[in-house]
C-alpha positions as CSV (number, residue, x, y, z in Angstrom):
1,M,98.2,92.2,108.4
2,I,94.5,91.7,108.7
3,T,92.6,93.3,110.8
4,V,88.6,91.7,110.8
5,E,86.1,93.7,110.4
6,T,82.4,95.0,111.5
7,D,80.7,92.6,109.9
8,G,82.7,89.8,110.5
9,S,84.8,90.2,106.7
10,V,88.7,90.3,107.0
11,C,91.3,92.3,105.4
12,F,94.3,91.6,104.0
13,K,96.7,94.4,103.7
14,V,101.0,93.8,102.1
15,F,103.3,96.5,101.8
16,L,104.9,95.4,98.4
17,P,105.9,98.6,96.5
18,H,107.5,97.0,93.2
19,A,105.0,94.0,92.2
20,A,102.7,94.1,89.9
21,K,100.3,92.3,90.6
22,V,98.9,90.7,93.9
23,E,97.2,87.6,95.1
24,V,95.6,85.8,98.3
25,L,95.7,82.4,98.8
26,G,94.7,80.3,101.6
27,D,92.5,77.5,102.6
28,F,88.8,80.1,102.2
29,T,90.4,80.5,98.5
30,D,91.2,76.6,97.7
31,W,94.3,77.6,97.2
32,H,94.8,78.4,93.7
33,R,91.9,77.6,92.2
34,R,89.7,80.7,93.8
35,S,92.5,83.2,94.6
36,A,91.4,87.1,95.5
37,P,93.1,90.0,93.7
38,M,94.3,92.7,95.8
39,Q,93.8,96.3,94.5
40,R,97.6,98.4,94.4
41,C,96.4,101.6,97.4
42,F,99.5,104.4,97.2
43,P,101.9,104.2,97.5
44,G,102.6,100.5,97.5
45,W,100.3,99.5,99.5
46,W,97.9,96.5,97.9
47,S,94.2,95.5,99.4
48,V,91.4,93.6,99.5
49,V,88.2,92.8,102.1
50,L,86.8,89.5,101.7
51,P,84.2,87.1,103.5
52,V,86.4,84.6,106.1
53,A,84.1,82.0,107.3
54,P,84.7,82.7,111.4
55,G,88.0,80.0,113.1
56,E,91.6,79.7,111.9
57,H,93.0,79.8,108.7
58,R,95.8,79.8,107.1
59,F,96.3,82.2,103.3
60,A,99.8,83.4,101.5
61,Y,100.2,86.4,98.7
62,L,100.8,85.3,95.4
63,I,102.9,88.2,94.0
64,D,103.5,88.4,90.5
65,G,102.1,85.6,90.4
66,A,105.4,83.4,90.6
67,I,106.4,84.6,94.3
68,Q,104.5,82.7,97.7
69,L,104.6,85.3,100.5
70,A,103.5,84.2,104.2
71,D,102.0,87.3,106.1
72,Y,104.7,87.7,109.5
73,S,102.5,90.2,110.9
74,A,99.4,88.3,111.0
75,H,99.1,86.1,113.7
76,G,101.9,83.5,113.4
77,V,103.7,81.6,110.2
78,M,103.8,78.2,109.4
79,L,105.5,75.6,107.1
80,D,102.8,74.1,105.2
81,E,102.3,70.0,103.8
82,G,104.1,71.3,100.8
83,G,107.1,72.9,102.2
84,R,106.0,76.3,101.9
85,W,105.6,79.2,104.7
86,V,101.5,80.1,104.7
87,S,100.4,82.6,108.0
């Protein structure tokens, strides 16, 4: 899930209790070039707050460096040009 903070930054939060590492990838992080590591929050939630420019963006979560997951509780999902689901 995502929420926009009062200062315009975006809080990304996802429930993945069995993950060892979770990152946010998106057009605002240049996808794989500058991923944003998330912090584990008890019990099983991961979160990070990032500065994101206003507008429409695409993103996904990278789980354990191998599995890309769209956020189905965000504002919609779609297939990107590479055939992967993104939010």
